TORKOL-4160 file (C-alpha; in steps of 0.2 Angstrom, whole numbers, padded with zeros to 4 digits, m for minus):
385
<pt num="1" X="m0392" Y="0204" Z="0232"/>
<pt num="2" X="m0395" Y="0221" Z="0223"/>
<pt num="3" X="m0408" Y="0221" Z="0210"/>
<pt num="4" X="m0403" Y="0221" Z="0192"/>
<pt num="5" X="m0408" Y="0236" Z="0182"/>
<pt num="6" X="m0405" Y="0239" Z="0163"/>
<pt num="7" X="m0405" Y="0257" Z="0156"/>
<pt num="8" X="m0406" Y="0260" Z="0137"/>
<pt num="9" X="m0402" Y="0277" Z="0129"/>
<pt num="10" X="m0393" Y="0283" Z="0114"/>
<pt num="11" X="m0384" Y="0297" Z="0124"/>
<pt num="12" X="m0369" Y="0290" Z="0132"/>
<pt num="13" X="m0367" Y="0304" Z="0144"/>
<pt num="14" X="m0384" Y="0301" Z="0151"/>
<pt num="15" X="m0380" Y="0283" Z="0154"/>
<pt num="16" X="m0364" Y="0287" Z="0162"/>
<pt num="17" X="m0372" Y="0299" Z="0174"/>
<pt num="18" X="m0386" Y="0286" Z="0179"/>
<pt num="19" X="m0373" Y="0272" Z="0182"/>
<pt num="20" X="m0363" Y="0283" Z="0193"/>
<pt num="21" X="m0377" Y="0289" Z="0203"/>
<pt num="22" X="m0386" Y="0272" Z="0205"/>
<pt num="23" X="m0372" Y="0259" Z="0205"/>
<pt num="24" X="m0372" Y="0258" Z="0224"/>
<pt num="25" X="m0391" Y="0254" Z="0225"/>
<pt num="26" X="m0393" Y="0242" Z="0210"/>
<pt num="27" X="m0383" Y="0231" Z="0198"/>
<pt num="28" X="m0384" Y="0243" Z="0184"/>
<pt num="29" X="m0382" Y="0238" Z="0165"/>
<pt num="30" X="m0383" Y="0250" Z="0151"/>
<pt num="31" X="m0385" Y="0249" Z="0132"/>
<pt num="32" X="m0384" Y="0263" Z="0119"/>
<pt num="33" X="m0397" Y="0255" Z="0107"/>
<pt num="34" X="m0412" Y="0244" Z="0107"/>
<pt num="35" X="m0403" Y="0231" Z="0097"/>
<pt num="36" X="m0388" Y="0231" Z="0109"/>
<pt num="37" X="m0400" Y="0230" Z="0124"/>
<pt num="38" X="m0409" Y="0215" Z="0116"/>
<pt num="39" X="m0393" Y="0205" Z="0114"/>
<pt num="40" X="m0389" Y="0209" Z="0132"/>
<pt num="41" X="m0406" Y="0203" Z="0138"/>
<pt num="42" X="m0403" Y="0187" Z="0128"/>
<pt num="43" X="m0386" Y="0183" Z="0136"/>
<pt num="44" X="m0388" Y="0190" Z="0154"/>
<pt num="45" X="m0398" Y="0185" Z="0169"/>
<pt num="46" X="m0415" Y="0192" Z="0171"/>
<pt num="47" X="m0417" Y="0211" Z="0174"/>
<pt num="48" X="m0429" Y="0216" Z="0187"/>
<pt num="49" X="m0432" Y="0233" Z="0179"/>
<pt num="50" X="m0429" Y="0239" Z="0161"/>
<pt num="51" X="m0429" Y="0258" Z="0158"/>
<pt num="52" X="m0429" Y="0264" Z="0140"/>
<pt num="53" X="m0428" Y="0281" Z="0131"/>
<pt num="54" X="m0442" Y="0284" Z="0118"/>
<pt num="55" X="m0432" Y="0293" Z="0104"/>
<pt num="56" X="m0418" Y="0282" Z="0098"/>
<pt num="57" X="m0412" Y="0279" Z="0080"/>
<pt num="58" X="m0415" Y="0262" Z="0071"/>
<pt num="59" X="m0427" Y="0256" Z="0085"/>
<pt num="60" X="m0438" Y="0267" Z="0096"/>
<pt num="61" X="m0442" Y="0264" Z="0114"/>
<pt num="62" X="m0459" Y="0256" Z="0110"/>
<pt num="63" X="m0452" Y="0243" Z="0098"/>
<pt num="64" X="m0438" Y="0239" Z="0110"/>
<pt num="65" X="m0449" Y="0237" Z="0125"/>
<pt num="66" X="m0461" Y="0226" Z="0114"/>
<pt num="67" X="m0447" Y="0214" Z="0109"/>
<pt num="68" X="m0440" Y="0215" Z="0127"/>
<pt num="69" X="m0457" Y="0210" Z="0133"/>
<pt num="70" X="m0457" Y="0194" Z="0123"/>
<pt num="71" X="m0439" Y="0189" Z="0129"/>
<pt num="72" X="m0442" Y="0193" Z="0147"/>
<pt num="73" X="m0460" Y="0195" Z="0151"/>
<pt num="74" X="m0457" Y="0196" Z="0170"/>
<pt num="75" X="m0446" Y="0211" Z="0169"/>
<pt num="76" X="m0455" Y="0228" Z="0173"/>
<pt num="77" X="m0453" Y="0241" Z="0160"/>
<pt num="78" X="m0452" Y="0260" Z="0162"/>
<pt num="79" X="m0450" Y="0273" Z="0149"/>
<pt num="80" X="m0441" Y="0290" Z="0148"/>
<pt num="81" X="m0448" Y="0302" Z="0136"/>
<pt num="82" X="m0447" Y="0320" Z="0131"/>
<pt num="83" X="m0463" Y="0320" Z="0122"/>
<pt num="84" X="m0476" Y="0310" Z="0131"/>
<pt num="85" X="m0491" Y="0313" Z="0119"/>
<pt num="86" X="m0506" Y="0303" Z="0120"/>
<pt num="87" X="m0502" Y="0292" Z="0106"/>
<pt num="88" X="m0485" Y="0288" Z="0112"/>
<pt num="89" X="m0493" Y="0283" Z="0129"/>
<pt num="90" X="m0506" Y="0272" Z="0121"/>
<pt num="91" X="m0493" Y="0263" Z="0110"/>
<pt num="92" X="m0481" Y="0261" Z="0124"/>
<pt num="93" X="m0495" Y="0253" Z="0136"/>
<pt num="94" X="m0502" Y="0242" Z="0122"/>
<pt num="95" X="m0486" Y="0236" Z="0114"/>
<pt num="96" X="m0473" Y="0237" Z="0128"/>
<pt num="97" X="m0484" Y="0235" Z="0143"/>
<pt num="98" X="m0475" Y="0250" Z="0151"/>
<pt num="99" X="m0477" Y="0251" Z="0170"/>
<pt num="100" X="m0473" Y="0270" Z="0172"/>
<pt num="101" X="m0468" Y="0285" Z="0162"/>
<pt num="102" X="m0455" Y="0298" Z="0166"/>
<pt num="103" X="m0452" Y="0315" Z="0157"/>
<pt num="104" X="m0434" Y="0320" Z="0152"/>
<pt num="105" X="m0424" Y="0327" Z="0161"/>
<pt num="106" X="m0429" Y="0316" Z="0176"/>
<pt num="107" X="m0424" Y="0321" Z="0193"/>
<pt num="108" X="m0414" Y="0308" Z="0202"/>
<pt num="109" X="m0427" Y="0307" Z="0216"/>
<pt num="110" X="m0441" Y="0303" Z="0204"/>
<pt num="111" X="m0430" Y="0290" Z="0195"/>
<pt num="112" X="m0426" Y="0281" Z="0211"/>
<pt num="113" X="m0444" Y="0282" Z="0216"/>
<pt num="114" X="m0450" Y="0275" Z="0200"/>
<pt num="115" X="m0437" Y="0261" Z="0199"/>
<pt num="116" X="m0442" Y="0256" Z="0217"/>
<pt num="117" X="m0460" Y="0255" Z="0213"/>
<pt num="118" X="m0456" Y="0244" Z="0198"/>
<pt num="119" X="m0445" Y="0233" Z="0209"/>
<pt num="120" X="m0460" Y="0231" Z="0221"/>
<pt num="121" X="m0470" Y="0226" Z="0206"/>
<pt num="122" X="m0457" Y="0214" Z="0200"/>
<pt num="123" X="m0456" Y="0205" Z="0217"/>
<pt num="124" X="m0475" Y="0203" Z="0217"/>
<pt num="125" X="m0474" Y="0195" Z="0199"/>
<pt num="126" X="m0460" Y="0183" Z="0205"/>
<pt num="127" X="m0470" Y="0179" Z="0221"/>
<pt num="128" X="m0485" Y="0175" Z="0210"/>
<pt num="129" X="m0474" Y="0164" Z="0199"/>
<pt num="130" X="m0467" Y="0155" Z="0214"/>
<pt num="131" X="m0485" Y="0151" Z="0220"/>
<pt num="132" X="m0489" Y="0145" Z="0202"/>
<pt num="133" X="m0474" Y="0134" Z="0201"/>
<pt num="134" X="m0476" Y="0127" Z="0219"/>
<pt num="135" X="m0494" Y="0125" Z="0224"/>
<pt num="136" X="m0502" Y="0123" Z="0206"/>
<pt num="137" X="m0488" Y="0112" Z="0199"/>
<pt num="138" X="m0490" Y="0101" Z="0214"/>
<pt num="139" X="m0509" Y="0099" Z="0210"/>
<pt num="140" X="m0504" Y="0096" Z="0192"/>
<pt num="141" X="m0491" Y="0083" Z="0197"/>
<pt num="142" X="m0504" Y="0074" Z="0207"/>
<pt num="143" X="m0516" Y="0073" Z="0192"/>
<pt num="144" X="m0503" Y="0068" Z="0180"/>
<pt num="145" X="m0497" Y="0054" Z="0192"/>
<pt num="146" X="m0515" Y="0047" Z="0193"/>
<pt num="147" X="m0516" Y="0048" Z="0174"/>
<pt num="148" X="m0500" Y="0039" Z="0172"/>
<pt num="149" X="m0506" Y="0025" Z="0183"/>
<pt num="150" X="m0523" Y="0023" Z="0175"/>
<pt num="151" X="m0517" Y="0025" Z="0157"/>
<pt num="152" X="m0498" Y="0024" Z="0156"/>
<pt num="153" X="m0498" Y="0023" Z="0137"/>
<pt num="154" X="m0508" Y="0039" Z="0136"/>
<pt num="155" X="m0497" Y="0048" Z="0148"/>
<pt num="156" X="m0481" Y="0044" Z="0138"/>
<pt num="157" X="m0489" Y="0051" Z="0122"/>
<pt num="158" X="m0494" Y="0067" Z="0132"/>
<pt num="159" X="m0476" Y="0069" Z="0138"/>
<pt num="160" X="m0471" Y="0070" Z="0119"/>
<pt num="161" X="m0486" Y="0081" Z="0115"/>
<pt num="162" X="m0480" Y="0094" Z="0129"/>
<pt num="163" X="m0463" Y="0095" Z="0122"/>
<pt num="164" X="m0469" Y="0098" Z="0104"/>
<pt num="165" X="m0482" Y="0110" Z="0109"/>
<pt num="166" X="m0470" Y="0120" Z="0118"/>
<pt num="167" X="m0459" Y="0122" Z="0103"/>
<pt num="168" X="m0473" Y="0126" Z="0091"/>
<pt num="169" X="m0479" Y="0139" Z="0103"/>
<pt num="170" X="m0462" Y="0147" Z="0104"/>
<pt num="171" X="m0461" Y="0147" Z="0085"/>
<pt num="172" X="m0478" Y="0156" Z="0084"/>
<pt num="173" X="m0472" Y="0169" Z="0096"/>
<pt num="174" X="m0483" Y="0165" Z="0111"/>
<pt num="175" X="m0476" Y="0175" Z="0126"/>
<pt num="176" X="m0478" Y="0161" Z="0138"/>
<pt num="177" X="m0479" Y="0142" Z="0135"/>
<pt num="178" X="m0484" Y="0137" Z="0152"/>
<pt num="179" X="m0503" Y="0137" Z="0148"/>
<pt num="180" X="m0500" Y="0126" Z="0133"/>
<pt num="181" X="m0488" Y="0114" Z="0141"/>
<pt num="182" X="m0500" Y="0111" Z="0155"/>
<pt num="183" X="m0515" Y="0109" Z="0143"/>
<pt num="184" X="m0505" Y="0096" Z="0134"/>
<pt num="185" X="m0501" Y="0086" Z="0149"/>
<pt num="186" X="m0519" Y="0087" Z="0156"/>
<pt num="187" X="m0528" Y="0087" Z="0139"/>
<pt num="188" X="m0534" Y="0069" Z="0142"/>
<pt num="189" X="m0536" Y="0069" Z="0161"/>
<pt num="190" X="m0554" Y="0064" Z="0159"/>
<pt num="191" X="m0548" Y="0047" Z="0155"/>
<pt num="192" X="m0547" Y="0043" Z="0173"/>
<pt num="193" X="m0567" Y="0045" Z="0173"/>
<pt num="194" X="m0569" Y="0032" Z="0160"/>
<pt num="195" X="m0576" Y="0015" Z="0165"/>
<pt num="196" X="m0563" Y="0001" Z="0164"/>
<pt num="197" X="m0571" Y="m0008" Z="0150"/>
<pt num="198" X="m0572" Y="0008" Z="0139"/>
<pt num="199" X="m0554" Y="0013" Z="0143"/>
<pt num="200" X="m0548" Y="m0005" Z="0138"/>
<pt num="201" X="m0557" Y="m0003" Z="0121"/>
<pt num="202" X="m0549" Y="0014" Z="0119"/>
<pt num="203" X="m0532" Y="0007" Z="0122"/>
<pt num="204" X="m0534" Y="m0007" Z="0110"/>
<pt num="205" X="m0542" Y="0004" Z="0097"/>
<pt num="206" X="m0558" Y="m0007" Z="0097"/>
<pt num="207" X="m0575" Y="m0001" Z="0091"/>
<pt num="208" X="m0586" Y="0009" Z="0104"/>
<pt num="209" X="m0604" Y="0008" Z="0106"/>
<pt num="210" X="m0615" Y="0024" Z="0104"/>
<pt num="211" X="m0615" Y="0028" Z="0122"/>
<pt num="212" X="m0597" Y="0026" Z="0124"/>
<pt num="213" X="m0593" Y="0036" Z="0108"/>
<pt num="214" X="m0603" Y="0050" Z="0116"/>
<pt num="215" X="m0593" Y="0049" Z="0132"/>
<pt num="216" X="m0577" Y="0050" Z="0122"/>
<pt num="217" X="m0583" Y="0065" Z="0112"/>
<pt num="218" X="m0586" Y="0075" Z="0128"/>
<pt num="219" X="m0570" Y="0071" Z="0136"/>
<pt num="220" X="m0563" Y="0089" Z="0132"/>
<pt num="221" X="m0578" Y="0096" Z="0142"/>
<pt num="222" X="m0575" Y="0083" Z="0156"/>
<pt num="223" X="m0557" Y="0087" Z="0157"/>
<pt num="224" X="m0561" Y="0106" Z="0157"/>
<pt num="225" X="m0573" Y="0104" Z="0171"/>
<pt num="226" X="m0561" Y="0094" Z="0182"/>
<pt num="227" X="m0549" Y="0108" Z="0180"/>
<pt num="228" X="m0560" Y="0124" Z="0180"/>
<pt num="229" X="m0561" Y="0126" Z="0199"/>
<pt num="230" X="m0542" Y="0124" Z="0202"/>
<pt num="231" X="m0534" Y="0141" Z="0205"/>
<pt num="232" X="m0523" Y="0147" Z="0190"/>
<pt num="233" X="m0529" Y="0133" Z="0179"/>
<pt num="234" X="m0545" Y="0142" Z="0172"/>
<pt num="235" X="m0536" Y="0147" Z="0156"/>
<pt num="236" X="m0529" Y="0129" Z="0154"/>
<pt num="237" X="m0546" Y="0122" Z="0156"/>
<pt num="238" X="m0553" Y="0134" Z="0142"/>
<pt num="239" X="m0539" Y="0128" Z="0131"/>
<pt num="240" X="m0543" Y="0110" Z="0134"/>
<pt num="241" X="m0562" Y="0114" Z="0131"/>
<pt num="242" X="m0558" Y="0120" Z="0113"/>
<pt num="243" X="m0545" Y="0108" Z="0108"/>
<pt num="244" X="m0556" Y="0099" Z="0096"/>
<pt num="245" X="m0565" Y="0114" Z="0089"/>
<pt num="246" X="m0564" Y="0116" Z="0070"/>
<pt num="247" X="m0556" Y="0133" Z="0064"/>
<pt num="248" X="m0572" Y="0137" Z="0055"/>
<pt num="249" X="m0582" Y="0136" Z="0071"/>
<pt num="250" X="m0590" Y="0119" Z="0068"/>
<pt num="251" X="m0588" Y="0104" Z="0080"/>
<pt num="252" X="m0587" Y="0104" Z="0099"/>
<pt num="253" X="m0591" Y="0114" Z="0109"/>
<pt num="254" X="m0606" Y="0120" Z="0099"/>
<pt num="255" X="m0605" Y="0139" Z="0101"/>
<pt num="256" X="m0601" Y="0154" Z="0090"/>
<pt num="257" X="m0582" Y="0154" Z="0092"/>
<pt num="258" X="m0572" Y="0153" Z="0076"/>
<pt num="259" X="m0556" Y="0157" Z="0068"/>
<pt num="260" X="m0544" Y="0167" Z="0079"/>
<pt num="261" X="m0557" Y="0169" Z="0092"/>
<pt num="262" X="m0553" Y="0151" Z="0097"/>
<pt num="263" X="m0537" Y="0151" Z="0109"/>
<pt num="264" X="m0521" Y="0149" Z="0099"/>
<pt num="265" X="m0516" Y="0135" Z="0111"/>
<pt num="266" X="m0532" Y="0125" Z="0107"/>
<pt num="267" X="m0528" Y="0127" Z="0088"/>
<pt num="268" X="m0511" Y="0120" Z="0091"/>
<pt num="269" X="m0517" Y="0105" Z="0101"/>
<pt num="270" X="m0530" Y="0101" Z="0088"/>
<pt num="271" X="m0517" Y="0099" Z="0075"/>
<pt num="272" X="m0505" Y="0090" Z="0086"/>
<pt num="273" X="m0518" Y="0078" Z="0093"/>
<pt num="274" X="m0525" Y="0073" Z="0076"/>
<pt num="275" X="m0507" Y="0072" Z="0068"/>
<pt num="276" X="m0503" Y="0059" Z="0082"/>
<pt num="277" X="m0518" Y="0049" Z="0077"/>
<pt num="278" X="m0513" Y="0049" Z="0059"/>
<pt num="279" X="m0495" Y="0043" Z="0064"/>
<pt num="280" X="m0502" Y="0029" Z="0075"/>
<pt num="281" X="m0511" Y="0023" Z="0060"/>
<pt num="282" X="m0495" Y="0021" Z="0051"/>
<pt num="283" X="m0496" Y="0037" Z="0040"/>
<pt num="284" X="m0479" Y="0046" Z="0038"/>
<pt num="285" X="m0479" Y="0064" Z="0046"/>
<pt num="286" X="m0477" Y="0073" Z="0029"/>
<pt num="287" X="m0491" Y="0063" Z="0021"/>
<pt num="288" X="m0502" Y="0066" Z="0037"/>
<pt num="289" X="m0499" Y="0085" Z="0036"/>
<pt num="290" X="m0503" Y="0085" Z="0018"/>
<pt num="291" X="m0519" Y="0075" Z="0020"/>
<pt num="292" X="m0524" Y="0087" Z="0035"/>
<pt num="293" X="m0521" Y="0102" Z="0024"/>
<pt num="294" X="m0534" Y="0095" Z="0011"/>
<pt num="295" X="m0548" Y="0099" Z="0024"/>
<pt num="296" X="m0551" Y="0118" Z="0023"/>
<pt num="297" X="m0560" Y="0125" Z="0039"/>
<pt num="298" X="m0554" Y="0111" Z="0050"/>
<pt num="299" X="m0537" Y="0118" Z="0055"/>
<pt num="300" X="m0529" Y="0135" Z="0057"/>
<pt num="301" X="m0518" Y="0136" Z="0041"/>
<pt num="302" X="m0505" Y="0146" Z="0051"/>
<pt num="303" X="m0503" Y="0132" Z="0064"/>
<pt num="304" X="m0503" Y="0119" Z="0051"/>
<pt num="305" X="m0489" Y="0127" Z="0041"/>
<pt num="306" X="m0479" Y="0130" Z="0057"/>
<pt num="307" X="m0481" Y="0112" Z="0062"/>
<pt num="308" X="m0475" Y="0107" Z="0045"/>
<pt num="309" X="m0459" Y="0118" Z="0046"/>
<pt num="310" X="m0456" Y="0111" Z="0063"/>
<pt num="311" X="m0456" Y="0093" Z="0058"/>
<pt num="312" X="m0446" Y="0096" Z="0042"/>
<pt num="313" X="m0433" Y="0105" Z="0052"/>
<pt num="314" X="m0432" Y="0091" Z="0064"/>
<pt num="315" X="m0430" Y="0078" Z="0051"/>
<pt num="316" X="m0416" Y="0088" Z="0042"/>
<pt num="317" X="m0406" Y="0091" Z="0059"/>
<pt num="318" X="m0408" Y="0074" Z="0067"/>
<pt num="319" X="m0394" Y="0062" Z="0061"/>
<pt num="320" X="m0394" Y="0045" Z="0070"/>
<pt num="321" X="m0381" Y="0031" Z="0072"/>
<pt num="322" X="m0386" Y="0014" Z="0067"/>
<pt num="323" X="m0400" Y="0006" Z="0077"/>
<pt num="324" X="m0396" Y="m0005" Z="0092"/>
<pt num="325" X="m0407" Y="m0016" Z="0103"/>
<pt num="326" X="m0407" Y="m0013" Z="0122"/>
<pt num="327" X="m0416" Y="m0019" Z="0138"/>
<pt num="328" X="m0427" Y="m0006" Z="0148"/>
<pt num="329" X="m0413" Y="m0004" Z="0161"/>
<pt num="330" X="m0400" Y="0001" Z="0147"/>
<pt num="331" X="m0411" Y="0016" Z="0140"/>
<pt num="332" X="m0402" Y="0033" Z="0141"/>
<pt num="333" X="m0409" Y="0050" Z="0139"/>
<pt num="334" X="m0407" Y="0057" Z="0121"/>
<pt num="335" X="m0410" Y="0040" Z="0113"/>
<pt num="336" X="m0423" Y="0040" Z="0099"/>
<pt num="337" X="m0435" Y="0026" Z="0098"/>
<pt num="338" X="m0435" Y="0017" Z="0081"/>
<pt num="339" X="m0450" Y="0006" Z="0086"/>
<pt num="340" X="m0464" Y="0010" Z="0098"/>
<pt num="341" X="m0462" Y="0004" Z="0116"/>
<pt num="342" X="m0476" Y="m0009" Z="0120"/>
<pt num="343" X="m0483" Y="m0018" Z="0135"/>
<pt num="344" X="m0481" Y="m0037" Z="0135"/>
<pt num="345" X="m0500" Y="m0037" Z="0129"/>
<pt num="346" X="m0495" Y="m0026" Z="0114"/>
<pt num="347" X="m0502" Y="m0009" Z="0120"/>
<pt num="348" X="m0491" Y="0006" Z="0115"/>
<pt num="349" X="m0483" Y="0015" Z="0129"/>
<pt num="350" X="m0472" Y="0027" Z="0119"/>
<pt num="351" X="m0473" Y="0029" Z="0100"/>
<pt num="352" X="m0459" Y="0028" Z="0088"/>
<pt num="353" X="m0448" Y="0043" Z="0084"/>
<pt num="354" X="m0448" Y="0050" Z="0101"/>
<pt num="355" X="m0432" Y="0056" Z="0110"/>
<pt num="356" X="m0432" Y="0048" Z="0127"/>
<pt num="357" X="m0430" Y="0060" Z="0143"/>
<pt num="358" X="m0425" Y="0055" Z="0160"/>
<pt num="359" X="m0443" Y="0056" Z="0166"/>
<pt num="360" X="m0449" Y="0045" Z="0152"/>
<pt num="361" X="m0436" Y="0032" Z="0156"/>
<pt num="362" X="m0440" Y="0032" Z="0174"/>
<pt num="363" X="m0458" Y="0029" Z="0171"/>
<pt num="364" X="m0454" Y="0015" Z="0159"/>
<pt num="365" X="m0443" Y="0007" Z="0172"/>
<pt num="366" X="m0457" Y="0009" Z="0185"/>
<pt num="367" X="m0470" Y="0001" Z="0173"/>
<pt num="368" X="m0458" Y="m0013" Z="0168"/>
<pt num="369" X="m0456" Y="m0018" Z="0187"/>
<pt num="370" X="m0474" Y="m0021" Z="0189"/>
<pt num="371" X="m0482" Y="m0025" Z="0172"/>
<pt num="372" X="m0467" Y="m0029" Z="0160"/>
<pt num="373" X="m0462" Y="m0020" Z="0144"/>
<pt num="374" X="m0459" Y="m0030" Z="0128"/>
<pt num="375" X="m0440" Y="m0031" Z="0126"/>
<pt num="376" X="m0428" Y="m0028" Z="0118"/>
<pt num="377" X="m0431" Y="m0010" Z="0113"/>
<pt num="378" X="m0424" Y="m0004" Z="0096"/>
<pt num="379" X="m0416" Y="0013" Z="0098"/>
<pt num="380" X="m0404" Y="0025" Z="0089"/>
<pt num="381" X="m0392" Y="0038" Z="0097"/>
<pt num="382" X="m0390" Y="0055" Z="0088"/>
<pt num="383" X="m0373" Y="0056" Z="0079"/>
<pt num="384" X="m0361" Y="0068" Z="0086"/>
<pt num="385" X="m0358" Y="0083" Z="0075"/>
């Protein structure tokens, strides 16, 4: 299948010429402005290569490529410019991650050569992505499967954490959410190293001895060390290491990192982890966030504000039908838990307020077949709009 290439220029005759000359080699799309191109990117399949003019009204090529990079980070970006001064080059590389520059007017042979080089780069990026999604995700699945067997109630909470963390990361304009999603799912992988009696105390929220408390405090470091030597998980390990670090630099780990030097993903996970603890103690989300905001230096204020907006919007949008009681086997994706799902012994598997997914339901069914889940389960379905 021919590669998809997008050309952006405010001169229609130039675009017409390019399309006429290259349509046999590529699937060519064109746009007369950065705004038009961004809309095309949003509603189209991924473009392998994006070629943009520099001088365009309303939005120049640097700004367009910067926004295009956020929407489609794997696309390789090229720039056509009639004034390739040093500052233009610096801005284009830093903001738009431009792969190659071409001067206008550009000979057809050079244009094709540059597009082919960009396509080769795109293929390398996609091959790396497939490796990431295949080999690495297989390792991650093995680790999460082990965690789900050792601490099923913890795994259920982490599934919800991953989904929320992804939405918060998008709201804060992170280019990729893969790292934070993996960090969320693996943030408590060190639970598999806990002695059974300590794990039982953690599950039941019972007091811990001094030695046990020290082990719990160092869980982020243990989790990080377990992941650090797995290829492609080095950054995930670093995010997990700093997930309890206070914004002012205090706390674990004891080093000089503070403020925005701490990975943004770590700052997000810190807020979400501690918000979850507050909610488990019966404190409403809005009250918990207000209480957390009264501790300057502990949390990133921007993260705290974004999390507040996220939950406020979710509460306003979600309209539910009257609650019903169902058995485990009758659960369906999209249902919202009114009460937590608990084991027969009273341990929480999934907290109230979560929207059930197919994966969550399947794990509940599997757990119920062996250990039993307390039935019936109180749920509510979203009202149709």
